[in-house]
C-alpha positions, -999 to 999 in steps of 0.1 A, spaced: 273 -641 348 306 -625 335 306 -631 293 341 -646 281 362 -629 261 369 -636 226 394 -606 219 415 -587 246 432 -557 236 459 -542 262 474 -504 254 470 -512 219 491 -485 195 495 -483 158 510 -458 142 517 -460 101 551 -459 86 546 -420 81 540 -413 116 504 -407 117 489 -423 148 458 -444 145 451 -464 179 465 -452 206 468 -470 239 435 -491 231 419 -508 259 389 -535 254 372 -567 248 353 -581 223 329 -608 241 312 -639 224 282 -637 199 274 -612 175 292 -577 182 284 -543 160 317 -522 163 308 -487 153 323 -452 159 334 -421 140 349 -416 104 385 -421 109 386 -436 145 401 -465 135 375 -496 133 391 -510 102 426 -505 111 419 -526 143 400 -556 123 430 -554 104 451 -557 139 433 -586 151 432 -605 123 472 -604 118 474 -584 84 490 -554 105 517 -557 134 508 -531 162 537 -507 171 529 -512 205 509 -536 232 489 -568 229 463 -584 209 448 -617 225 427 -638 210 408 -674 224 408 -687 186 415 -683 151 404 -656 134 389 -650 99 385 -616 82 369 -605 54 382 -570 40 356 -542 33 367 -548 -5 374 -576 -23 404 -581 -45 401 -607 -71 413 -618 -106 387 -624 -133 399 -661 -132 389 -665 -101 368 -695 -92 340 -696 -66 357 -726 -49 385 -700 -44 368 -673 -31 347 -695 -6 386 -706 7 383 -741 -3 400 -751 -34 428 -764 -13 411 -788 1 391 -799 -28 423 -802 -52 433 -828 -19 400 -845 -18 404 -849 -61 439 -858 -57 432 -886 -29 399 -900 -54 425 -904 -82 448 -925 -60 472 -903 -46 481 -910 -12 506 -885 -4 504 -873 31 502 -836 22 465 -846 8 457 -860 40 469 -830 58 453 -804 37 419 -825 43 422 -830 76 386 -828 92 368 -817 62 358 -845 41 325 -834 36 333 -800 22 317 -801 -10 283 -816 11 285 -786 32 295 -759 5 263 -769 -16 241 -768 14 252 -731 22 255 -724 -18 217 -732 -21 207 -706 6 221 -675 -19 210 -689 -50 240 -713 -62 252 -749 -53 282 -771 -60 279 -773 -97 290 -738 -97 324 -740 -76 341 -742 -110 326 -708 -124 349 -675 -128 338 -647 -102 338 -624 -136 306 -643 -142 287 -629 -110 282 -593 -92 299 -580 -67 271 -585 -44 271 -620 -50 308 -621 -51 309 -605 -16 280 -631 -3 298 -660 -13 329 -647 4 308 -646 37 295 -675 27 327 -692 28 342 -679 64 306 -701 74 319 -732 58 353 -730 74 336 -725 107 359 -701 118 353 -692 159 361 -656 156 350 -638 123 359 -601 117 332 -583 89 341 -548 74 312 -529 58 298 -563 46 270 -545 30 287 -519 7 277 -538 -24 246 -557 -15 208 -547 -25 181 -549 -8 174 -586 -9 209 -598 -5 207 -576 29 180 -596 38 200 -627 31 231 -614 49 210 -608 75 195 -644 77 231 -653 82 239 -630 112 212 -646 130 222 -678 122 259 -670 130 278 -695 149 307 -687 170 322 -651 180 317 -621 150 324 -588 152 306 -565 125 317 -531 116 290 -514 95 267 -484 92 239 -502 78 214 -495 108 193 -523 96 222 -549 97 235 -533 132 197 -543 148 208 -579 145 238 -580 167 237 -588 206 260 -561 217 269 -526 202 310 -518 208 320 -484 202 354 -474 195 355 -438 210 385 -414 227 407 -449 229 386 -470 242 361 -494 236 328 -492 254 303 -522 252 266 -516 255 244 -547 255 222 -543 233 215 -534 194 222 -504 180 190 -490 183 190 -490 225 224 -481 223 215 -449 208 187 -441 234 213 -448 263 236 -430 247 210 -398 244 199 -401 280 239 -400 290 242 -371 268 213 -348 278 228 -356 317 265 -347 305 250 -313 293 227 -305 323 256 -315 347 280 -294 322 259 -262 331 256 -265 365 292 -266 367 290 -233 346 271 -221 373 293 -232 402 319 -216 388 307 -181 382 292 -182 419 332 -189 429 343 -163 407 322 -136 416 323 -145 455 362 -141 448 357 -108 432 339 -97 462 357 -110 489 388 -93 470 366 -59 474 362 -55 506 396 -64 514 405 -37 501 381 -16 512 395 -30 546 430 -22 538 424 12 523 402 19 565 426 7 579 457 27 560 433 59 568 428 50 602 466 46 611 477 79 589 452 100 610 468 88 642 437 72 659 453 41 670 489 39 685 514 29 657 525 -7 676 485 -14 678 480 -7 641 513 -27 628 499 -56 645 459 -51 633 480 -51 596 497 -79 600 467 -100 613 449 -84 580 470 -96 558 471 -127 575 439 -131 572 434 -118 538 459 -144 524 442 -173 541 407 -160 525 426 -155 493 440 -191 493 408 -205 504 388 -188 476 414 -196 451 410 -233 458 370 -233 454 378 -215 418 402 -243 411 377 -270 421 347 -258 398 372 -255 371 383 -292 375 344 -298 379 337 -281 345 366 -295 323 347 -329 338 318 -321 328 329 -309 289 351 -339 290 312 -360 289 298 -341 262 304 -351 228 308 -329 203 282 -331 172 303 -339 139 302 -316 113 311 -317 72 328 -293 59 330 -286 18 363 -268 5 348 -257 -28 373 -247 -56 376 -210 -66 349 -203 -94 371 -175 -111 345 -151 -112 362 -114 -119 364 -86 -98 337 -58 -105 311 -41 -91 296 -64 -59 270 -78 -71 275 -80 -107 296 -98 -133 315 -88 -161 303 -100 -195 263 -104 -213 241 -113 -185 231 -153 -187 202 -164 -200 191 -187 -174 164 -178 -150 157 -194 -118 123 -212 -117 90 -189 -114 113 -158 -123 98 -134 -151 59 -140 -142 53 -102 -139 28 -83 -161 61 -72 -174 78 -99 -182 45 -116 -201 42 -87 -225 80 -96 -231 74 -129 -239 42 -124 -258 61 -97 -282 91 -125 -282 64 -150 -293 38 -132 -318 62 -104 -333 37 -97 -357 12 -88 -328 0 -51 -330 10 -27 -304 -20 -20 -275 -47 5 -286 -43 40 -264 -67 37 -235 -99 56 -243 -100 95 -231 -120 103 -202 -136 137 -198 -129 134 -160 -91 131 -164 -88 156 -189 -109 182 -173 -90 179 -139 -62 208 -132 -28 197 -126 -22 189 -93 7 213 -73 33 197 -56 36 211 -16 65 207 3 62 206 42 82 226 63 88 229 99 66 251 123 95 272 136 102 281 101 66 288 93 66 313 123 96 328 114 85 338 75 50 348 93 72 371 112 95 384 86 61 391 62 50 412 89 82 434 98 82 438 58 46 446 54 34 415 36 3 400 33 0 364 43 -6 352 3 16 375 -12 51 394 -17 69 426 -9 54 451 -31 25 434 -43 6 438 -8 -26 443 -28 -24 421 -54 -49 390 -55 -36 356 -69 -74 337 -72 -72 300 -76 -81 287 -107 -119 272 -102 -124 230 -103 -146 228 -134 -177 206 -128 -174 171 -135 -184 159 -174 -211 140 -176 -211 105 -193 
């Protein structure tokens, strides 16, 4: 059974006075019941609500609504002396009722009341659900919090029984308890309700989820969590389809290159045969003509396959959505130029957590905390350490250099351990003394 449409959009386009296009050719519908309107930041959700409410006029296109529309903006602009009855939207009806009760029978008062003779009792009943009563109708808005003012305004839409209600980010200024009250309102909302919100808990109370994406309204029958799961499945399938299309395109391009290589090889063979005179010129010309026609047909067929594969890739890529990234542009820190890795001026005293935990830093901290602390006594001398001969550093040389040195010494009559002219001199190595007893 088809759901009746409460709002219908046909090729809706809106352009700001500076030429910025907010919405372009939007088509879609909002059905009866509770609908959560979602989309990326800047997609035009708030602008769309203002267009449906009549606060903005579309640049082109058409908006059809089945009944009267009530709208609550994202930010309430109120005077401090605004009364709660005025925030509820029933001040004019109450004024007309009080005038009639005082004996004024002007027709305009009856027109203002209409069928709302019980407006005060309905207001009292609705206000009791949010912690107020009819005795608060004359209170000033400055006496309540911002969240309470938003909840009172939403209550006014319920009291007025607007057939179509539009709410733009209604939970922005509400605490947890007030949000719970709003969720109860939403579950019992009469008529059509369209809510723009980033509050996932509130979106779970919706019967439908509509996404504004790419100039279209796509509606899913279910709350946000069900829509999210469905969207992830669709994206996974779209990514796999895009990969398969890319592979198919690579295959077609490779076959195109291979075919061109074969055609070039055949052409070189035919030219060589004609140049060598293996066949008559007339026969060679006929073969060349047929070969050119066949090559042209093959190239056209392969080009068509490549183009079809490219079109399939473009269509598959269009289904894959790009992830939204946040880009921050930070101000220039105005650090002076100098040696890379260093800054001019004194080193700052601030250290990162955990820095300065080594032994050198601990000793430095001890000296700073206790300036009268004496230096550490010298380490006790060790007889083994003092009697040990100094170690001589050795230099590693390559095997080839060692052989050259050995041959040179043999030519000059040097001994392996001496120098020229001192062949018989022996330099004994110092004996290592015995380790001293402890």
